[in-house]
C-alpha positions, -999 to 999 in steps of 0.1 A, spaced: 0 0 0 16 33 -11 21 58 16 12 94 7 2 109 40 22 118 72 22 100 105 30 119 138 31 100 171 27 118 204 46 100 232 57 105 268 47 94 303 12 100 316 5 137 324 28 152 298 -1 167 278 -1 145 247 -38 144 243 -42 182 246 -13 189 222 -25 164 196 -59 182 196 -43 216 193 -22 205 163 -51 188 146 -71 220 149 -44 241 133 -38 216 105 -75 214 97 -78 251 96 -51 250 69 -72 227 48 -54 194 56 -74 162 62 -64 150 97 -72 117 114 -67 120 152 -65 86 168 -52 70 200 -38 38 215 -50 17 232 -79 18 207 -116 13 213 -114 -20 194 -116 -56 208 -80 -57 220 -79 -21 232 -109 -27 254 -91 -57 270 -61 -34 276 -83 -8 293 -96 -35 317 -60 -39 328 -59 -4 341 -77 -17 372 -59 -50 375 -28 -53 355 -18 -85 373 -47 -104 358 -24 -112 328 13 -122 324 37 -96 310 38 -118 278 0 -118 275 0 -80 281 25 -74 253 6 -96 230 -26 -75 236 -7 -43 227 7 -59 195 -27 -72 185 -44 -39 191 -18 -21 170 -21 -46 141 -58 -39 141 -52 -1 144 -27 -1 115 -49 -22 93 -82 -4 99 -71 32 105 -35 42 100 -25 25 68 -57 34 49 -54 70 60 -18 73 49 -26 57 16 -52 84 10 -27 112 18 -42 121 51 -23 133 82 -25 108 110 -19 120 146 -18 92 171 -19 96 209 7 69 218 22 43 194 48 16 197 73 37 215 49 37 245 48 -1 242 86 -2 243 87 20 274 58 6 294 62 -30 286 100 -25 287 96 -13 322 77 -46 330 107 -66 319 107 -69 281 135 -57 259 125 -23 245 145 -27 213 130 -61 205 95 -46 210 103 -18 185 118 -43 160 87 -65 163 64 -35 157 83 -22 128 76 -54 109 40 -43 104 36 -7 118 45 23 97 75 43 111 63 78 121 75 107 101 79 125 135 77 114 171 68 143 194 83 131 227 69 153 255 92 153 285 84 162 321 94 150 356 74 120 368 63 140 398 47 166 376 30 140 354 15 123 385 4 157 399 -14 166 366 -32 132 365 -43 135 402 -49 172 407 -57 186 373 -76 157 359 -90 146 392 -82 110 384 -69 81 405 -37 66 392 -43 34 373 -21 4 373 1 18 345 5 52 363 22 42 396 51 65 403 78 39 408 68 22 374 67 56 357 103 63 367 114 32 349 92 41 319 107 76 318 142 62 317 134 40 287 117 69 269 149 89 275 171 62 260 151 57 228 169 70 197 158 79 162 162 108 137 124 112 138 122 119 175 118 154 187 122 158 225 103 187 237 98 203 272 63 194 283 65 213 316 51 246 303 15 256 298 -5 243 268 2 274 247 40 273 253 42 236 245 20 241 214 44 268 201 73 244 205 54 217 185 45 242 157 82 251 153 91 214 150 64 204 125 69 235 103 92 216 79 66 189 75 37 211 67 53 245 59 32 261 86 43 287 112 
């Protein structure tokens, strides 16, 4: 399947502002006449729903079963959403992608590089990865205080420290590491500077 569109993945630990920033970028691109598909992982599909059940009881599956669910969810996501949109020349913005699997399941004991290699056998490599970085303590604060949410089984602080270390070690020419500690407008401005070459927008 020919790839005509662009794929941008938003990555980072919980509470770095990925969802907010994806929505802001999608709004700008649509205003400029581009066709944008905003999506997320885990998806709302059959495997994504099973993954969301783990938020309350992650220990109900083995690390191997958990990783398999993420891979199955992504295969379905690529086949049903990402690949068709790219083939049509659309811009795909995804809130989490296989870098999150490398970091979160890597923190659970898997080899992050093997996870990335397994995903790249079937999942398109993003044109850009916007890696939002912030201290774990700030991410946890945002989840609890700003969102008013209880930390789920993937958001416990000790585990997030391991996740953050793996994110920090991921390499690739498509990765843009951006400071996610500022307010939404400040971070959005950073993102716009970084995507300007892709879209010729300011």
